[in-house]
C-alpha positions in Angstrom: -6.9 -18.7 14.9 -8.3 -15.9 12.9 -6.8 -15.6 9.5 -5.3 -12.1 7.8 -8.2 -12.1 5.6 -10.8 -13.1 8.3 -9.6 -10.1 10.4 -9.7 -7.5 7.7 -13.2 -8.7 6.5 -14.4 -8.1 10.1 -12.6 -4.7 10.3 -14.0 -3.2 7.0 -17.3 -4.5 7.4 -17.4 -3.0 11.3 -17.3 0.6 10.0 -18.3 2.8 6.9 -15.5 4.2 4.5 -15.0 7.6 6.0 -15.2 6.3 9.7 -12.0 4.1 9.3 -8.9 5.4 10.9 -6.9 5.3 7.6 -9.4 7.1 5.4 -8.2 9.9 3.0 -10.5 11.9 0.8 -6.9 12.2 -1.2 -3.8 10.5 -0.8 -1.7 13.5 -1.3 1.8 12.2 0.1 1.4 9.0 -2.3 0.4 11.2 -5.1 3.8 13.6 -4.5 6.0 10.5 -4.5 4.5 8.8 -7.8 5.3 12.0 -9.5 8.7 11.9 -8.2 9.0 8.7 -9.4 8.1 9.9 -13.1 5.6 7.5 -13.9 3.8 8.3 -17.0 0.1 7.3 -18.0 1.5 3.9 -19.6 3.1 2.7 -16.3 1.9 -0.5 -14.7 1.2 0.4 -11.2 0.1 -2.1 -8.5 -1.7 -0.7 -5.0 -0.8 -3.3 -2.2 -3.4 -3.3 0.4 -5.2 -0.7 -1.5 -8.5 -2.0 -0.3 -11.3 1.3 -0.2 -8.4 3.9 -0.7 -9.1 6.6 -3.1 -5.5 6.5 -4.7 -7.1 4.4 -7.8 -9.9 6.9 -8.4 -7.4 9.6 -8.9 -4.9 7.4 -10.8 -7.9 6.5 -13.2 -9.0 10.4 -13.4 -5.6 11.2 -14.3 -5.4 8.5 -17.2 -3.5 5.7 -15.8 -4.1 2.9 -17.8 -2.7 -0.3 -16.2 -3.4 -0.1 -12.3 -3.9 -2.9 -10.2 -5.2 -3.1 -6.8 -4.6 -5.9 -4.4 -6.2 -6.7 -0.8 -6.9 -9.5 1.5 -10.2 -8.4 1.9 -13.0 -9.1 -0.8 -15.5 -6.7 0.6 -12.8 -3.9 0.5 -12.4 -4.8 -3.0 -16.1 -4.7 -3.6 -16.9 -1.6 -2.2 -13.9 0.3 -4.0 -15.6 -1.3 -7.3 -18.9 0.1 -6.4 -17.4 3.5 -5.9 -15.5 3.6 -9.0 -18.7 2.5 -10.9 -18.0 2.0 -14.7 -14.6 3.0 -14.2 -13.9 -0.2 -12.3 -13.4 -2.2 -15.3 -10.2 -0.3 -16.0 -8.6 -1.8 -13.0 -7.1 -5.4 -12.3 -8.6 -6.3 -9.2 -6.7 -8.9 -7.0 -8.0 -10.7 -3.7 -4.9 -12.1 -2.4 -2.4 -12.0 0.7 0.9 -10.4 -0.6 2.7 -12.8 1.7 1.4 -15.9 0.1 0.6 -15.3 -3.2 3.0 -14.7 -6.6 1.9 -11.9 -9.2 1.5 -12.7 -13.0 2.9 -9.0 -14.0 5.7 -7.1 -13.6 5.2 -3.8 -12.2 6.9 -0.5 -12.9 5.7 1.0 -9.6 4.6 -0.8 -6.1 2.8 1.3 -3.7 1.9 0.3 -0.2 0.7 2.8 2.5 0.2 0.6 6.0 0.4 -3.0 4.8 4.1 -3.8 5.7 4.0 -2.4 9.3 1.6 -5.0 10.2 3.9 -8.0 9.2 5.6 -8.4 12.7 6.9 -12.0 11.9 10.2 -11.6 10.0 9.0 -14.9 7.8 5.8 -12.8 6.5 8.4 -9.8 5.8 10.9 -12.1 3.7 8.0 -13.2 2.0 6.5 -9.9 1.2 10.1 -8.7 -0.2 10.6 -11.8 -2.3 7.1 -11.0 -4.0 8.3 -7.5 -4.4 11.5 -8.3 -6.0 9.8 -10.7 -8.4 7.0 -8.3 -9.6 9.1 -5.0 -9.4 11.2 -4.2 -12.9 14.6 -3.3 -12.5 14.8 0.5 -12.4 11.3 0.3 -11.0 10.2 2.1 -7.9 8.4 1.1 -4.8 6.7 3.7 -2.1 6.4 1.7 1.0 4.7 4.0 3.9 4.6 2.8 7.5 4.0 4.1 10.8 6.9 6.3 12.0 8.9 5.8 14.9 6.6 7.9 16.9 3.6 6.6 15.7 1.1 4.0 17.1 2.0 0.7 18.3 -1.2 -1.0 17.6 -3.8 -0.3 14.8 -7.3 -1.9 14.1 -6.6 -4.3 16.5 -2.9 -5.5 15.9 0.3 -5.0 16.6 2.5 -3.0 14.4 6.3 -2.4 13.7 7.4 1.3 13.5 10.1 2.1 10.9 12.6 4.9 9.8 13.9 5.3 6.4 16.9 3.4 7.2 15.4 0.5 8.9 13.2 0.3 6.0 15.8 0.1 3.4 17.4 -2.7 5.5 14.2 -4.8 5.5 14.1 -4.5 1.7 17.6 -5.8 1.4 20.2 -5.9 -1.6 18.9 -4.3 -4.8 17.2 -1.1 -3.4 18.3 2.5 -2.9 16.4 5.2 -1.1 15.3 8.0 -3.4 13.3 10.3 -1.2 11.2 10.4 2.0 8.3 12.2 3.7 6.6 12.4 6.7 3.1 12.9 7.2 0.9 13.4 10.3 -2.5 11.7 9.4 -5.5 12.6 11.2 -8.0 9.9 11.6 -11.5 10.4 11.4 -11.7 10.4 14.9 -9.4 13.3 15.3 -6.0 11.2 16.6 -2.6 12.1 14.9 -0.6 9.1 13.4 2.8 9.6 12.2 3.7 8.0 9.1 7.1 7.6 7.2 6.7 7.4 3.5 9.9 6.0 1.6 10.7 6.0 -2.3 12.7 3.3 -3.2 14.3 2.3 -6.8 15.2 -1.3 -7.6 18.5 -1.3 -8.7 19.2 -4.8 -9.3 
């Protein structure tokens, strides 16, 4: 059976960055919610499943000093490091599966665009939430983006779970409150529309 890491290594190596379905030249919705969370440049931010996302480029350009990018695919992290050049040394790069790791730091903001919806097994979702609660300070914020209820049922050869803000909050469980939501129609490089829901949660206890 192919592991999660092996699957994503194969996906990343099969296409160039701008050809991958999730490619965004600038993650505007994520940046809007980060601003709403009120993070300043000293905030500790983790991008879970960040891979080759350009979010890290923007955060570093805006002066954020404590950015971590976590991904299960080493080739994705290496690609992002090469793209950033000298700025790569300003980022903490972590190769790990978020469902089977523990993070050494505590973060002010957790960002995840499109990892959670791939967790189709309840035990994987529970493990994810456990790491989230261990790693996000009380009063901190989590941005979780998934396919919306009218979004795709599969992506990159895998089934997904689609959500609305209420069902996402239910998955996170006690200790979170929903602060803000956004809808996004992501247009893939191939021209297909994918409906996303973005949720900004606050860690309350």
